[in-house]
C-alpha positions, 0 to 999 in steps of 0.5 A: 804702650809706648811709655813702657817700651820707652821705660824698658829701653831707658832702663837698659841704658841706665844700667850702662851709664847710670846704675840706679840705687833706690832707697825708700821704695816702700814709701811710694803708694802702690795704687793711688795718685801721689806727688813725687817732689824732687830736687832737680839738677839734670835733664836726666832727672825725670827719666831717672825718677820714673825708672826708680818709681816703676809706675807710669808717672805723669810729668809736667814740662815747660811749654817751650819743649812742646814747640818742636812738634816731634819732641812734643809728640814724644813727650805726650806719648810718655805721659808729659803735659805742658805748663807755662812757667811763671804764670798761673797756668789754670789748664796745667793745674786742672790737668795735674789735679785730674791725673792725680785724681785718676791715680797717676803719680805726678813728678814735680820739681818745687824749685821749678828749674835745674840747679843745685838744691842749695843754690837758694832758688825760689821755691814755686808755690804751685806744688803747695797748691797742688798738694793742698787741693788734691789731698794726695800723699807727697813723697819727698825725693832726693836725686844724688849724682844725676848732675854727673851723668848729664851736666847742664850743657852736656850733649852726651851721657857720662857714666856715674852711679845715681842714688834716689831716695824716696822719703816718708810720705805726708799730706796736707789739708785744703786749709794749709797755706800754699807758700808754707806747704811748698817750703815744708816740702822742699825742706823735707827734700833737702833733709834726705 
């Protein structure tokens, strides 16, 4: 219930500060779990993609955000679970696979952290592993303009339109190489 309450409050805020244009909404599976693989340039990105998807999305966030008990509690209420970065966090992997299996879309950022998508950041192989092990559809997604709404270090929102493009979905088999799959997914995101 809190998820949808937050969704509608944030939807109203987005209309004021960052009107969202969505392209390719028809590419999102309507019932099954799937992975939304997106570029990441702003702290607003998870919220904006969640609003554009119009489904109850699961989010993976760095575990340091959960150290603040109030923020951690709120994050859990909006379908977010922690991941230890730069490690093989088995607990988070299991939770991600469980959510995908139960039909929840899962938002992932292949680059792992914020920045320009053309900045040469290392692509994390975790997304390749989740894509191959789960067998669910992967929807490459590009967010354009969010870095103007909430730039790194900004404390307040700035008014700027945002465009979100959902590309054609695809899937992988368990035999596919994690590293290659991760690179292919990020290439698909960049091509949008």
